[in-house]
FIMAR-675527 format. One record per residue (C-alpha): residue number from 1; residue in three letters; x, y, z. Coordinates in steps of 0.5 Angstrom, whole numbers, padded with zeros to 4 digits. Each point is the difference from the previous one (the first is absolute). Layout:
BEGIN
 drendren koldren     x     y     z
      NUM     ALA     X     Y     Z
...
END
This chain:
BEGIN
 drendren koldren     x     y     z
        1     UNK  0166  0161  0153
        2     UNK  0001  0001  0007
        3     UNK  0006 -0002  0004
        4     UNK -0002 -0007  0003
        5     UNK  0002 -0002  0007
        6     UNK  0001 -0007  0003
        7     UNK -0004  0002  0007
        8     UNK  0002 -0005  0006
        9     UNK -0006  0002  0003
       10     UNK -0005 -0003 -0005
       11     UNK  0006 -0005 -0004
       12     UNK -0002  0003 -0007
       13     UNK  0002  0005 -0004
       14     UNK -0004  0006  0000
       15     UNK  0000  0007 -0004
       16     UNK  0003  0006  0004
       17     UNK -0005  0005  0002
       18     UNK  0003  0005  0004
       19     UNK -0004  0004  0006
       20     UNK  0002  0006 -0003
       21     UNK  0000  0001 -0008
       22     UNK  0008  0000 -0002
       23     UNK  0003 -0001  0007
       24     UNK  0002 -0006  0003
       25     UNK  0001 -0001  0008
       26     UNK  0005 -0005  0001
       27     UNK  0004 -0003  0006
       28     UNK  0005 -0005  0000
       29     UNK  0003 -0003  0007
       30     UNK  0007  0002  0001
       31     UNK  0006 -0003  0004
       32     UNK  0001 -0001  0007
       33     UNK  0006  0004  0001
       34     UNK  0005 -0004  0004
       35     UNK  0005 -0003 -0005
       36     UNK  0001  0001 -0007
       37     UNK -0005 -0002 -0005
       38     UNK  0000 -0007 -0003
       39     UNK -0002 -0001 -0007
       40     UNK -0007 -0003  0002
       41     UNK -0001  0007  0002
       42     UNK  0003  0003 -0006
       43     UNK -0005 -0004 -0004
       44     UNK -0006  0004  0002
       45     UNK  0003  0007  0000
       46     UNK  0002 -0002 -0007
       47     UNK -0007 -0003 -0002
       48     UNK -0004  0006  0002
       49     UNK  0005  0005 -0002
       50     UNK -0002 -0002 -0007
       51     UNK -0007 -0001  0001
       52     UNK  0000  0008  0003
       53     UNK  0004  0002 -0006
       54     UNK -0005 -0004 -0005
       55     UNK -0005  0004  0003
       56     UNK  0003  0006 -0001
       57     UNK  0002 -0002 -0007
       58     UNK -0008 -0001 -0001
       59     UNK -0001  0007  0002
       60     UNK -0002 -0001  0007
       61     UNK  0002  0004  0006
       62     UNK  0003 -0005  0005
       63     UNK  0000  0002  0008
       64     UNK  0005 -0006  0002
       65     UNK  0001 -0001  0007
       66     UNK  0005 -0005  0003
       67     UNK  0002 -0001  0008
       68     UNK  0006 -0001  0004
       69     UNK -0002 -0005  0006
       70     UNK  0005  0004  0005
       71     UNK -0002 -0003  0006
       72     UNK -0001 -0008  0002
       73     UNK  0003 -0006  0003
       74     UNK  0006 -0001 -0005
       75     UNK  0002  0008  0001
       76     UNK  0000 -0001  0007
       77     UNK  0004 -0006  0000
       78     UNK  0005  0003 -0005
       79     UNK  0001  0006  0004
       80     UNK  0001 -0004  0006
       81     UNK  0005 -0004 -0003
       82     UNK  0004  0006 -0003
       83     UNK -0001  0004  0006
       84     UNK -0003  0005 -0003
       85     UNK -0007  0003  0000
       86     UNK -0006 -0002 -0005
       87     UNK  0000  0007 -0003
       88     UNK  0007  0000 -0002
       89     UNK -0001 -0007 -0003
       90     UNK -0006  0002 -0004
       91     UNK  0003  0006 -0003
       92     UNK  0007 -0004 -0002
       93     UNK -0004 -0005 -0004
       94     UNK -0006  0005 -0003
       95     UNK  0006  0003 -0003
       96     UNK  0003 -0006 -0002
       97     UNK -0007 -0002 -0003
       98     UNK  0000  0006 -0004
       99     UNK  0007 -0001 -0003
      100     UNK -0001 -0007 -0002
      101     UNK -0007  0001 -0003
      102     UNK  0002  0006 -0004
      103     UNK  0006 -0004 -0003
      104     UNK -0006 -0005 -0002
      105     UNK -0004  0006 -0004
      106     UNK -0005  0001  0005
      107     UNK -0003  0007  0001
      108     UNK -0001  0002  0007
      109     UNK -0008  0000  0002
      110     UNK -0004  0007  0001
      111     UNK  0000 -0002  0007
      112     UNK  0005 -0005  0004
      113     UNK -0004  0000  0007
      114     UNK  0004 -0003  0006
      115     UNK -0004 -0003  0006
      116     UNK  0003  0005  0005
      117     UNK -0002  0006 -0004
      118     UNK -0008 -0003  0001
      119     UNK -0001 -0002  0007
      120     UNK -0005  0005  0001
      121     UNK -0004 -0002 -0006
      122     UNK  0001 -0007  0002
      123     UNK -0003  0001  0007
      124     UNK -0006  0004 -0002
      125     UNK -0001 -0006 -0005
      126     UNK  0000 -0005  0006
      127     UNK -0004  0004  0004
      128     UNK -0006  0000 -0005
      129     UNK  0001 -0008 -0001
      130     UNK -0001  0000  0008
      131     UNK -0006  0005  0000
      132     UNK -0003 -0005 -0005
      133     UNK  0001 -0006  0003
      134     UNK  0005 -0003 -0005
      135     UNK  0005  0001  0005
      136     UNK  0002 -0001  0008
      137     UNK  0005  0001  0005
      138     UNK  0004 -0005  0004
      139     UNK  0005  0002  0005
      140     UNK  0003  0006 -0005
      141     UNK -0001 -0005 -0006
      142     UNK -0005  0002 -0005
      143     UNK -0003 -0006 -0005
      144     UNK -0005  0000 -0006
      145     UNK -0006 -0004  0001
      146     UNK  0001 -0004 -0006
      147     UNK -0007 -0004  0000
      148     UNK -0003  0007  0000
      149     UNK  0002  0001 -0007
      150     UNK -0005 -0004 -0004
      151     UNK  0004  0000 -0006
      152     UNK  0007 -0002  0003
      153     UNK  0003 -0005 -0005
      154     UNK -0002  0003 -0006
      155     UNK  0006  0002 -0003
      156     UNK  0004 -0007  0002
      157     UNK -0007 -0004 -0002
      158     UNK  0001 -0004  0007
      159     UNK -0006 -0001  0004
      160     UNK  0001  0003  0007
      161     UNK  0000 -0007  0004
      162     UNK  0006 -0002 -0004
      163     UNK  0004  0006  0000
      164     UNK  0006 -0001  0005
      165     UNK  0003  0006  0003
      166     UNK  0006  0002 -0005
      167     UNK  0007  0004  0001
      168     UNK  0001  0005  0005
      169     UNK -0007 -0002  0004
      170     UNK  0002 -0002  0007
      171     UNK -0006 -0005  0002
      172     UNK  0000  0001  0008
      173     UNK -0005 -0001  0005
      174     UNK -0002  0007  0000
      175     UNK -0004  0000 -0006
      176     UNK -0007 -0002 -0001
      177     UNK  0001 -0004 -0006
      178     UNK  0007 -0003 -0003
      179     UNK -0002  0004 -0006
      180     UNK  0000  0007  0003
      181     UNK  0006  0004 -0002
      182     UNK  0004  0005  0003
      183     UNK -0002  0008 -0001
      184     UNK  0005  0002  0006
      185     UNK  0005 -0003  0004
      186     UNK  0001  0002  0007
      187     UNK  0007  0003  0002
      188     UNK  0006 -0005  0001
      189     UNK  0006  0002  0004
      190     UNK  0005  0003 -0004
      191     UNK -0004  0001 -0006
      192     UNK -0002  0006 -0004
      193     UNK -0007  0002  0002
      194     UNK -0006  0006 -0001
      195     UNK -0005  0002  0005
      196     UNK -0007 -0002 -0002
      197     UNK -0007 -0001  0004
      198     UNK  0002 -0007  0002
      199     UNK  0007  0002  0002
      200     UNK  0007  0000 -0003
      201     UNK  0001 -0005 -0006
      202     UNK  0001  0000 -0007
      203     UNK -0005 -0002 -0006
      204     UNK -0001 -0007 -0003
      205     UNK  0003 -0002 -0007
      206     UNK -0007  0000 -0004
      207     UNK -0003  0007  0003
      208     UNK  0006  0004 -0003
      209     UNK -0002 -0001 -0007
      210     UNK -0007  0002  0001
      211     UNK  0001  0006  0004
      212     UNK  0005  0003 -0005
      213     UNK -0005 -0002 -0006
      214     UNK -0005  0004  0004
      215     UNK  0004  0006  0001
      216     UNK  0003  0000 -0007
      217     UNK -0005 -0003 -0005
      218     UNK -0007  0000  0003
      219     UNK -0005 -0005  0003
      220     UNK  0000 -0004 -0007
      221     UNK  0006 -0001 -0005
      222     UNK  0001 -0002 -0007
      223     UNK  0005 -0005  0001
      224     UNK  0004 -0004  0006
      225     UNK  0006 -0004 -0002
      226     UNK  0006 -0004  0003
      227     UNK  0003 -0007  0000
      228     UNK -0004 -0006  0000
      229     UNK  0002 -0002  0007
      230     UNK -0004  0006  0002
      231     UNK -0007 -0002 -0002
      232     UNK -0001 -0003  0007
      233     UNK  0000  0002  0005
      234     UNK  0003  0007 -0001
      235     UNK -0005  0002 -0006
      236     UNK -0006 -0004  0003
      237     UNK  0001  0004  0007
      238     UNK  0001  0006 -0004
      239     UNK -0007 -0001 -0003
      240     UNK -0003 -0002  0006
      241     UNK  0002  0006  0004
      242     UNK -0001  0005 -0005
      243     UNK -0007 -0002 -0002
      244     UNK -0002 -0001  0007
      245     UNK  0002  0007  0001
      246     UNK -0003  0004 -0006
      247     UNK -0005 -0005 -0002
      248     UNK  0002  0001 -0007
      249     UNK  0004 -0004 -0005
      250     UNK  0008  0000  0001
      251     UNK  0003 -0001 -0006
      252     UNK -0004 -0001 -0007
      253     UNK  0006 -0004 -0003
      254     UNK  0005 -0005  0004
      255     UNK  0007 -0001 -0004
      256     UNK  0005 -0005  0002
      257     UNK  0007 -0002 -0003
      258     UNK  0002 -0008  0000
      259     UNK  0006 -0003  0004
      260     UNK  0007  0000 -0001
      261     UNK  0004 -0006  0000
      262     UNK  0008 -0001  0000
      263     UNK  0002 -0006 -0004
      264     UNK -0007 -0003  0000
      265     UNK -0001  0001  0008
      266     UNK -0004  0005  0004
      267     UNK  0005  0005  0002
      268     UNK  0001  0000  0008
      269     UNK  0005  0002  0005
      270     UNK  0000 -0008  0002
      271     UNK  0002 -0002 -0006
      272     UNK  0006  0005 -0001
      273     UNK -0003  0002 -0007
      274     UNK -0002  0007  0002
      275     UNK  0003  0005 -0005
      276     UNK  0000  0008  0002
      277     UNK -0001  0005 -0005
      278     UNK  0006  0004  0003
      279     UNK  0004 -0006 -0002
      280     UNK -0003 -0003 -0007
      281     UNK  0001  0007 -0003
      282     UNK  0008  0000  0001
      283     UNK  0000 -0006 -0004
      284     UNK -0005  0001 -0006
      285     UNK -0003  0007 -0003
      286     UNK -0006  0002  0004
      287     UNK -0003  0002 -0006
      288     UNK  0001 -0008 -0003
      289     UNK -0003 -0002  0007
      290     UNK -0006  0004 -0001
      291     UNK -0001 -0002 -0008
      292     UNK  0001 -0007  0003
      293     UNK -0006  0001  0005
      294     UNK -0005  0003 -0005
      295     UNK  0002 -0006 -0005
      296     UNK -0005 -0004  0004
      297     UNK -0007  0001  0001
      298     UNK -0001  0004  0007
      299     UNK -0005 -0005  0003
      300     UNK  0004 -0006 -0002
      301     UNK  0006 -0003  0005
      302     UNK  0007  0002 -0003
      303     UNK  0006 -0004  0001
      304     UNK  0007  0003  0001
      305     UNK  0006 -0003 -0002
      306     UNK  0007  0002 -0003
      307     UNK -0002 -0003 -0007
      308     UNK -0006  0003 -0001
      309     UNK  0003  0007  0002
      310     UNK  0005 -0001 -0005
      311     UNK -0005 -0001 -0005
      312     UNK -0004  0006  0002
      313     UNK  0007  0004 -0001
      314     UNK  0001 -0003 -0007
      315     UNK -0007  0002 -0002
      316     UNK  0001  0007  0003
      317     UNK  0006  0001 -0003
      318     UNK -0003 -0002 -0007
      319     UNK -0005  0005  0000
      320     UNK  0005  0005  0003
      321     UNK  0004 -0001 -0006
      322     UNK -0005  0001 -0005
      323     UNK -0002  0007  0003
      324     UNK  0007  0002 -0001
      325     UNK  0000 -0002 -0007
      326     UNK -0006  0003 -0001
      327     UNK  0003  0007  0003
      328     UNK  0006 -0001 -0004
      329     UNK -0003 -0001 -0006
      330     UNK -0004  0007  0001
      331     UNK  0006  0003 -0002
      332     UNK  0000 -0003 -0007
      333     UNK -0007  0001 -0002
      334     UNK -0004  0003 -0006
      335     UNK -0006  0004  0001
      336     UNK -0005 -0005 -0004
      337     UNK -0001 -0007 -0002
      338     UNK -0005 -0004 -0004
      339     UNK -0002 -0004  0005
      340     UNK -0001  0005  0006
      341     UNK -0007 -0001  0001
      342     UNK  0000 -0007  0000
      343     UNK  0006  0000  0005
      344     UNK -0004  0005  0004
      345     UNK -0006 -0004  0000
      346     UNK  0003 -0006  0002
      347     UNK  0004  0003  0006
      348     UNK -0007  0003  0002
      349     UNK -0003 -0007  0001
      350     UNK  0005 -0002  0005
      351     UNK -0002  0006  0004
      352     UNK -0007 -0003 -0001
      353     UNK  0002 -0007  0002
      354     UNK  0004  0003  0006
      355     UNK -0007  0004  0003
      356     UNK -0004 -0006 -0001
      357     UNK  0005 -0005  0004
      358     UNK  0001  0005  0006
      359     UNK -0008  0001  0000
      360     UNK -0001 -0007  0001
      361     UNK  0002  0000  0007
      362     UNK  0007  0003 -0001
      363     UNK  0003 -0005 -0004
      364     UNK  0008  0002  0001
      365     UNK  0002 -0007 -0003
      366     UNK -0003  0001 -0006
      367     UNK  0002  0007 -0001
      368     UNK  0007 -0002  0001
      369     UNK -0001 -0005 -0006
      370     UNK -0003  0006 -0004
      371     UNK  0007  0004  0001
      372     UNK  0004 -0006 -0003
      373     UNK -0005  0000 -0006
      374     UNK  0001  0007  0000
      375     UNK  0008 -0001  0000
      376     UNK -0001 -0005 -0005
      377     UNK -0004  0005 -0005
      378     UNK  0005  0005  0001
      379     UNK  0006 -0004 -0002
      380     UNK -0004 -0002 -0006
      381     UNK -0001  0008 -0002
      382     UNK  0007  0001  0002
      383     UNK  0002 -0005 -0006
      384     UNK -0004  0005 -0005
      385     UNK  0004  0004 -0005
      386     UNK -0003  0007  0002
      387     UNK -0002  0001  0007
      388     UNK -0004  0006  0002
      389     UNK  0000  0005  0006
      390     UNK -0007 -0001  0000
      391     UNK  0000 -0007  0001
      392     UNK  0006 -0001  0004
      393     UNK -0003  0005  0005
      394     UNK -0007 -0004  0000
      395     UNK  0004 -0006  0002
      396     UNK  0003  0004  0006
      397     UNK -0006  0003  0002
      398     UNK -0004 -0007  0001
      399     UNK  0006 -0003  0003
      400     UNK  0000  0006  0005
      401     UNK -0007  0000  0002
      402     UNK  0000 -0008  0001
      403     UNK  0007  0001  0004
      404     UNK -0003  0006  0004
      405     UNK -0006 -0004  0002
      406     UNK  0004 -0006  0002
      407     UNK  0005  0005  0004
      408     UNK  0006 -0003 -0004
      409     UNK  0006  0005 -0001
      410     UNK  0004 -0003 -0006
      411     UNK  0004  0006 -0001
      412     UNK  0008 -0001  0000
      413     UNK  0006  0004  0000
      414     UNK  0001  0004 -0006
      415     UNK  0001 -0004 -0006
      416     UNK  0007  0000 -0004
      417     UNK  0001  0004 -0006
      418     UNK  0002 -0003 -0006
      419     UNK  0007  0003  0000
      420     UNK  0001 -0002  0007
      421     UNK -0001 -0007 -0002
      422     UNK  0005  0000 -0005
      423     UNK  0005  0003  0004
      424     UNK -0001 -0005  0006
      425     UNK  0000 -0006 -0005
      426     UNK  0007  0003 -0003
      427     UNK  0002  0000  0007
      428     UNK -0002 -0007  0001
      429     UNK  0004 -0002 -0006
      430     UNK  0006  0004  0002
      431     UNK  0000 -0003  0007
      432     UNK -0001 -0007 -0003
      433     UNK  0006  0001 -0004
      434     UNK  0004  0002  0006
      435     UNK -0002 -0006  0004
      436     UNK -0004  0004  0005
      437     UNK -0006 -0005  0000
      438     UNK -0003  0003  0007
      439     UNK -0001  0007 -0003
      440     UNK -0003 -0003 -0007
      441     UNK -0005 -0004  0004
      442     UNK -0002  0006  0004
      443     UNK -0001  0004 -0006
      444     UNK -0004 -0006 -0003
      445     UNK -0004 -0001  0006
      446     UNK -0002  0008  0000
      447     UNK -0002 -0001 -0007
      448     UNK -0004 -0006  0001
      449     UNK -0004  0004  0006
      450     UNK -0002  0005 -0005
      451     UNK -0003 -0005 -0005
      452     UNK  0006  0000 -0005
      453     UNK  0001 -0007 -0003
      454     UNK  0007 -0001 -0004
      455     UNK  0001 -0004 -0006
      456     UNK  0006 -0003 -0003
      457     UNK  0000  0001 -0008
      458     UNK  0006 -0001 -0005
      459     UNK  0000  0008  0000
      460     UNK  0001  0000  0007
      461     UNK -0004  0001  0006
      462     UNK -0007  0003 -0001
      463     UNK -0005  0002  0005
      464     UNK -0008  0001  0001
      465     UNK -0005  0002  0005
      466     UNK -0003 -0006  0003
END
C-alpha cells in the first residue's frame, strides 16, 4: 500500500506518487531568527523531521530543505533594540535554533538556506514576474498582482473577493489592489538593504521561500510543509508567485500541522503563555517533549500543560524500563526456546501494524500506542521461564526501528551490575543503622533512577528491576 498524505490543497488523503521514483523533494518553512524558538516552532520541526525519517525508513532518498528568515521587520526591530546589526542577531539565534532542535532529536536539513544568501535569485525571480505582467513597481516597492493569478485562494479555499490582506501585508495607497502583496520593499533609513533594478531595498516575506525552492529543489516539488497558520497568506502567496513565474504546479502535496494550546488557550505573547524551547528543555527531558508532541496526530491541535507532560514522561519511562529489562535479560538467556517461532511471528505483526499506521498520513499517535502494546508484550515474554537471545534481539530490533523513525532516543546511563546493586543496598542498610538518613535516601534515589525496586521481606531487603 502506498503512503497516504492528507493534502491541504485538495482536503483529502491521497496516495503519495513522487515526481521521481524513489525520491522525495520536501521543503519545510523554517523560523524567523530574531529570538529563541517557541514550542509552536518546535512542533513542525519535530513533525516533519519524523515524516522525513519515515520516508527514509521506507527506502526513499529525501532532499530536505528548511529555510531561515534572517532579515525582516522583527529582526530589524530586535537589532535596533539591542544596538547591534541584523546579521549578528540572526547568527546568534540560528545557532540557538540548532542547539534547541538538536536536543529535540531533529536532524539538520540537507540545506538550510538563508534569505541574505539568496538575494540574486530573489531579484531574478521578481524580474521575471514583472516581465510577465504579474508584478509592478511603485516608488521602489514591487507588488504582485493577486487577481492576475487565476488560481489565487485555492489552498485556503476562499474566494478572492472574500480574502483579506493577511499578516505582514501592508495595505497602502500605492497598491493597485488591497490584496496585492509586496515582493520587494524600498529601503528605509537605517535598514539593511541591497541594490536592485528598483533601487535599494529588501525582499518581502513570501518571495523568499519561492526563490529558495526554485534554487535548491526546482520548479515543482513533492511536499511543501509548515504550520497551519502559514496556509494563508504565506503559502497561498507562494503558490501564486511561483506558478505565475513557471507556469507549472508548485507543490503536489501540502502538509500543515495543527496549533499548540497552553492549558486550553491559544499560545500568544499577549496572554503571557509563550513557552520557549530554550526554557522548557531545562525543565523536562527534550526526548520526553518530542515523545509528547508525537503522541497526538500532527494535524490535530495539541494541548500543552504540566499534567500532560508528566503523563508523557511516565509513559516514556515505562517503555524505557522495558528496554532496560530486555537488555539485562540478554545476559541470562538460552539459545533455543520452544515458542520462538510463535513469539517472532507476534513481534513481526507489530512491525506490520507500525507501517500500516504510518502509511496512513503519518499517524504517530497510533505508532506511540503500538510502542506501549509492544512493551506490554515484552513484559509478558520476560515472565517466560526460558527466554532466548533470538526473541529478545527481535524485540530490541522492532523497538529500535520504531524509535528511530520517531526520532526518540531512550538510551540511559549504563545500567548497574547486580553486584553494584547489592553493594549499594548494603551501604544503604549501614547508613540507616548509623542514622545517616540523608545518605540512605540518596542511595535509594540512585537505585530508583536505575529502575531498581526494593522490597522488604522476612529474610531482609530484596530487589528487582522494575
